[in-house]
Steps between C-alpha positions, in 0.01 A plus 500: 500500500372785723129508573297734713291199599700235676480270797638767735230748407222243549639392835535863604137564398380199700698612800364854482142364471535243778376723788181589306449141389539373858250767620248379238554136604453580870133600440257210521282632219797482256588138549318162510761307695874544438664832578759481227501530125721401214601790279605385150651759261612459139635758265733495204792264589413485871276291725481524881275325751483567870284421796392805705330499837486257783562162338371198679440133411173417332214470746233237464234762578590680174378202292685314228856615441543777240843567347514880509817496289320327214191723531703823518696401191178414320343834588820678385507314166126551444527878557804527274345294224177707494662836595242588771473441875324177580208686659439682169524175310235342722272811473547595132639209292466168686528315170876580506558232761663188360525144617692487826439863601359572842189717518651705785585865525856572608694561180599850396646661193422797279440504125812472286713416801738209520487506878252271682440432867301210638411466868336206677412424860252758627149595385487575129455872544794510737713298262428740221560806713841359597581420137413858401705638788810300407458586129481873577801483728704334224396779264589765758845346560566485127402865452725601786786299348456698174509827699824391661654409166399836356659685799819305420489625140369178355203565272462164331576129552 
């Protein structure tokens, strides 16, 4: 089955966003310790998770170990379940959190979307900015794919 959203598109979006993500992670005010994040993306029939930035072993100075993979997935699933970015959930409808959800910003989706992005590893605002950046790049690549199909005379899937 052909889908405009697939693993290749998500990986391409992450790659295209990597320089901007790394620039954000290079600024001290955007991080609390590690200079890498886990980006977790799920859409219809596809799920991709990658580490972006300068990965390093967990440092004792950072405190107790946090599994960014687990947290990024949780942010992604929370944002998809509620249909809002996690920052909006915290600000406007905190009662939507369920048992097991993290009270962190860093998940991004838009209403009526089946695409969700969760990011964990940097400061919450940085995580959510990165999630939004990756989400928008996936949308952009999907729109461009449709334009290419139309140029090739294909007007429907």
